[in-house]
N, C-alpha and C positions, 0 to 999 in steps of 0.2 A: 206701208202707208195705206190705208183702207181704199179701195175706189169706191166713186158716187155710187150709194144705188145700192149697195152693203147693209144688212142688217144685221144689226149686232145684240147678243143679246134676247135673242126672238122679240127685239119689241122695238129697237132707235136704226131708225134707218138713216143710213150718214148724206149728208150733201154735198159737201164740200169742207176743204181744208182750209183754217181760221188763223193757223200760226203752232208754232212751237219748236223744239229743236231736242237733237238727242235718245232721249229712250221718253219723251212725252210729248206728243201732239194733240193738238186740240181741235175738234170737230164741228161744225153747225150738224145738227140730226133734227128729227123730227121722232116725237114720242108717240109713236102707232095706238098706242094703248088710251090714251089723251088727247083725239082730236086733233092729229098731228102737231102736238104742241112745238113749238122750236126748244131746244135746248143745246147746252155746251157739252160734249162729250168727251171728256179727257182719258186720252190713253196711254198706259205705263205699261212697259217692257222693260222685266227683269232682268238681271245679268247675274246672277246668284249662281253658283255652281251648289251649295253647299246644302244641302234640304232642311238642315237644322236652322241655318241661318233663315234661309227663305222661308221656313214656318213663321220664324217672329217677323218678318217684315212685312207679310201678307198680315200677321193679325193686327202690329203696330197701324197700318193704313188701314186697316177694318175700324181700331179704336177711335183713331183720330176724326177718319172722316164720319163716326159716330157723333163727336165730338161737331166736328162745326156743323153738322147737322144739327145741331142745335142752336147754333147759333141765328137769331132771327134780330135784325136790325133791315132799316131800309136801304144802308148807305154798304151791304155784302152781300153776295151773292149767295140764294139757297142754294143749298145741296139736296137733290131727287132722290136720289138712289147712287149704289155702289156694290161693283159686284167683278167677280174674277171668272177670265176661260184661260186655263192652264199657264201658262208665266206672261199671262196680260191681264192689265188690271188699269177696270174703268171707274171714274165718278162722274155722275149725271148730273150737271149744274145750271143752274140758270142763267139765259142768255143776256147779255147786256151789249144791245146794241147802240153805238157812238163810237167816239177817238178816244186814245190815252190821252195825257196828260203832253208827254213827250211828242204826240203829232200834231195838237195845238199847238206846242211853243215852235214847230218848225215848220207849221203853216204861216206861223204870225211872224214870224224871220227871227225866234231867239228868244221872246220874251211878254208879257203879256201887261194890262194896264192894269193899277194897283188896286181898283175896285174887283175886277174880277178876280186876281188873285186872293184877296183878302174872302169873297165870296169862295171860291173852293178850299181854301183853306180851313174856313170855318165849318164846313160837312166835313171836311176828313179830321177836324175836329172831334164832332160830333159822335164819327164811329169810334175815334181813339179812345174818348170818353166811354162808350159801352163797351171795348174791352177792358181798357184798362181797372174798371170797376167791378168785374165779374170777381167770385172768388172760385180760383186765385187768379192774378187778373193775367191778360194772355197780352204779351207782346207781341206786334207785327211785324217787328226788327226791317223787314226790306223796303218803305216807304219810299217809293220814288216817281218820280213823273210816268213811267211806261206802265206802271201799277196802280194807276190811277185813272178811272175810267170814267167821262163826260158822256150820259147820255142825250141824245138832241132836246132835248127839253131841260138840259143843264141841271140836272142832279149826280152825284159823284159818286162811284163806287167802287170801293177797292177790293181787285183781284189777287189771284194768285197767292196761295197762302205755302206754297211751296208743301205739297202733300207729296209727291212723287219723291221726295228725297227718302224712303224707305225701301226703293228699289236703286240705290245707285251705290254703283263696289265704294268699301268703305273709303278708301283716301281721296274719293274724288266729292265726299261730301264736306261742305264748310262751316264753323260756327259763322261768319263774315255773311253780315249782307251786302250792300254793291257797293264797291269802292268810290268815293267820293260823297256818299249818303250815308253811311255809316260811320255812328260815332268812334272815339278811341277807344271807350271799354268792352266794344263789340270786338274787337278783335283781339282783347285777353279774355273772351267770355264770359263777361261781368254785365250782361246785358239785365237793364232794368226798364218802368216806364218810362222815365227819361232819356233816352236812347232813341226812342219814337218821335219824342221832342227835338232832338237834335234832326234826325232827318227828315222832321217836316220843316223846321228850319232852313236845311240846305235846298229842299224843293223852293220852297220861297224863293232863298235869295237867287237861286237860277232862273225859276220865270219872272223875277223884278230885276236881276242884273241883265238877264242872257249869258250870263256867264256859268259855261258847265262845267263842274265840280270834277266829273270823272277825266278830262281831258287836263287841269292842273295837278300841280302836287298834294299830297293826302293832308287834308284839314286845314287847308289855305283860303279862309274866306275873307279877302278887303273887306272893309268897314261900308256899309250902303251908304252909309252919313256921305264918303268921299266918291264911292261908286256911283249912287245917284244921288246928286244935291237935292235935286226936284221933287223924291219922295218926302211924304209925310215923317218929320223927325221921329216922333212917336211909332211908326211903321217898324223904318231903320233899326231903332236902339230895339225892337221888340225881337225881331228876325236876330240881331245880333248876342241879345243876350238866351235864344235858344239855338246857338254854335258855342256856347261857351267850351272850350275842354274842358275845362275842369267840372265834371258830371254837380259837384256840389255848389259852384257858382250858376248852375243852370236855373230857369226858369224851374218852379218848385215841383207841378205836375198842371196835367190837362185842365184843369178847372180855371185855375189860373193864368195860362195863354188865353183859351177861351174869353174869360170874363175882358183880359185885357185887348182884346183881339176886336170886340163886341164893344166895346169903349170907343177904340178907333175909327171902328165903322159908323159909329154912329155919333163922331166928330167930338168925344169925349176923349183928351190922350191921357186916362187914368193910368196911374202906375201901381205896380203893387206894394203893398207897405209903406206908401206914403215916400219912397226911396225916389232918386232919381237914378234912370235907368241908362240916361245917358254916361254917369260918368262910368256907371261898369262898361257900359258898351265899347268907348274910347281906348278900353285900354287892350280890345282887340284880341283875337285868338291866336294864342303862338304858332309860330309857322314850323313844321318839322320836326315836333319835340321828339326823337327817336335817339337811341332803337327802342322800339316795344318788344315786350318781352314775347320769345318766340311761343309758337303753339305747340302744345303738347306732342308727341310722336304717337301716331294712329293706334288702339290699342288692337292687336290680333284677336283678342276673346271676340264672341258674339257679342250685338249690340242689347244690352239690357232693354227689357219694356219701359216705356215712357211708362208714368204712373198714368191713369185711367183720366185723372181731374185737371189736366194741366197738359193742354194739346202746346206741341214746341213749334212755334210757327218759324220757318225756317227756308231758304231760297237757297236751293242747290247751285251750287257752281263747280265747274271741273276744273280743279287746278293745276298749275304751272310753275315750273321751278324760276327765281327770279336767276336771270343769264349772269348778275353781278355778285349778289350776296348766297344764292343759292338756296334762298329760302322757299317754300308752298304758301304759291298768291293765288286769289281768284284768278281762272282764265280768261276773265275778258278786264285784268288790268289795263289801264295806261301809263300809272307809276307803280314802282314797289311798296307796299306799306311798310316794309319794313327799313329800305334804306334810301328809298325817292329815285333810284334809278328809273329813268326815262325812259317806259317801252314804246312808245311812239312809230318808232320807223318802222315796229316788226310787226304791225294790225296790218298793215296789207299784207300780209303772209297768213293772216288767220282770215277761216271760212266764214260765210258771210252769213246772217242771220234767216232762218226759215221764215218767210212772210209775205202772205199771200195778198195781194194789193186790193183785194177787195174786203179783206181783215176785217173784223167788225169788234175784236174782244183780243185775249193776251199775246203780249207780243214775247217769246223767249230765248233764253240765248243756246245757239248752236254749240257743243262742246268742241274744244279745240281738237284739230288732228295733226298740224305741223311741230306743237312742242310734245316734250317726252312727257307722256302721265306718269303722276305719280306711284313708286312701284306698290304693287299687289300686296295685303297683308298675307302674313305667311303662316301660312295653317301648321305648319311642324318646322320646328326650327332644322336650318342649314348651316353646313359648314362654310364661313367666311372664306375667302381665299387670300392670302396672303398679300398680292397688290390692292385688293379691298383695305385690308387691315391700314396700310400702308399709307393711301389715301386717306381715309377716314384719320389718323393720326394726323399728320399734314395741316387738314382741315381744321381741326380743334388747336393745334398747334398755330394755325395764322389765325383765328378768331382770338386765341388767350391772348395772342400778341396785342391783338390790335386793341383789346378791351384794355391791356394793361397800358400802353400808350394812350388812350385818353383818359385812365385813370392819373397818369402821371403829369397829365394835360390840368387835370382841375384843380391838381394838388398843387402844380405850380400856380394858377389864376390865385387859389385862395391865399397861398404864404404869399404873394406880393399885397395880394390884398390887406394884411396883418402891418408888411411894412412900409409900405408909401406910406407918404403923406397924401390928407386929400385931395389937397388944389395940386399937386405935384401932374402938372398934362403930361410928364412923358410916359407912363404906364399903355403898354399896347392893349392887356386887357383890362375889364370892368372891376380894377384893383380899388376904386373909393366908394365902394359898400360896405357897409357896416350894419346893417338893418337885419332884425332876424330873419327878414323873408328875402334875405339875396339868394338866387341863383347862380350857381357860380359853370352849372350847366348850361344856362340860358347864352351867359355872356361869354364861354366857351365858342357855343355853336355860331354866335353871332361873328366871333372871328373867325370861325371857319369858312362862313358862306360871304365873309367882305373881303377875303383874300381868294377867294375859289371867282366872284367877281371883278376883280383887278382894283378893288378899292383896301391897298395895303397901306395907302398914306395918311388913312382915316381910324384914328383914336376913340377911345372913349374910355367913359366911367359911369357905371350905375351907382346912384345913389338915392335908395328906399324907393321913392314911384317915380325917380329922375333920372335921365340919363343925359348925361354929356357929350358931345361929339365936336374933333378937332381934325384938323391936318386940311389935306386940300384933295378935290376932284375936279374934273375937268368940264364939264358942263352942269347948267341948272336940272337941266334932267339925271343926272346923277345924284345931285345935292336931295333931290326929291325921294328918290330910289333907298338914301344910303337913309333916309328920317324915318323911312316905313319901315323896313328892314328892323333898324334900332328898338321901333318901338314895339311892333309886332313880336319880335324872336324873344324882347327878354319884359315885353306887360308893361311898360314904364307909361305912365299917364303923361308926361311934362320933357318934353326934347327943348335942351337947350343946343342952339345947334350955330357953332364956330367954325364952321367950314368954311376954306377959303376956297372960290372957282377961277383956278388955271389952266385959261384954255390953252 
């Protein structure tokens, strides 16, 4: 940590720590060459042992800093300078006074008024419009409340473009943004401009409902029409369309979302292409569509330098391994993105974030110390011990067995759908569907979810965009829970409820 009044680079005098964590700390500093102008000084320390890899990392840092300096927009902090001293690298940025949206949400009790959320979202959309329309388009990738700074005058600034990742160990860098706000395709490495719209939809859902998505199962967003019935229906539908699990069903681009949000603000509930957004939104977001594809293993080769015309704007997170499925996930996860294991009981074991109470800008995540770090990349091949080989073979056999059991379950559901009569209510799985878009995986997932929650007496059948449910539950609350899960997981628009309440 740099002591106050220390002069860095013979030019910048440090005033105090603003925030940060791990290998990146951000300080408030004064530019001694320009009338003591305040600036944000980001210090990044590299821990790279290979001289060749370090040389490539420094070149990547300098190249991306130069590209970020070319960005010129009122909602993006300006880059003033960049330089290196031994294994410490510095980025000098415009100092932004104010509060993050995350801090405003906490001060307001968890959520903000509808008109305030709309104004913030419109300024964010102005910024995304500028980034997405560049050649090539720039995807921000980590839009969330803590990266949205709001000045005392109400102006929005997007902060933290993740340039510190160049100096992180290879195994601690991840292609995923922040769990809860990152869309499903981002976990598969297939990011596009509509991924930013999903993250904005998740941020608006959080600000309007007070429901923090980082504390909930991944990709589960209850419909705002049901969660907050007092909201403008057009606004609730717009957020639901931005959060569509399938990227092809999501809002087309930033221009459409901005146009519709302006119409809502002006009292004109316009709708894209003259179609009803309510019908699309009522289908809901499928909950816990698992498993996702496993990330590719880290390469042992030095990272190839990125193309000079396309900055990769990622957030770096240290990884941990899920204690349930053993897959690598971001270190600040509350739920596993693959098996949905609940990691919240372990949160208290994690170190807190370095965050000065007087900080006015960037808040970053401290790397996890109590979790096993991902193994370092191998520079030269080592002989694997016989015990390690046995463990690897056992894990592979276990995973293969689970996949085989899942495949057998799906095939059984499909076979029963071909043999059972559509009107017979005795089938346990959704075997009444004969439509082309029938998804046996979702019905199998619904069955497993109902059994796990004690609703084994509930049966259902999916037909087209409708689902029929019957059997018995204990209370009316159980009935509502079953209805919501049946609609959310299968995507059915119509629910025919024949349940009996037996207390």
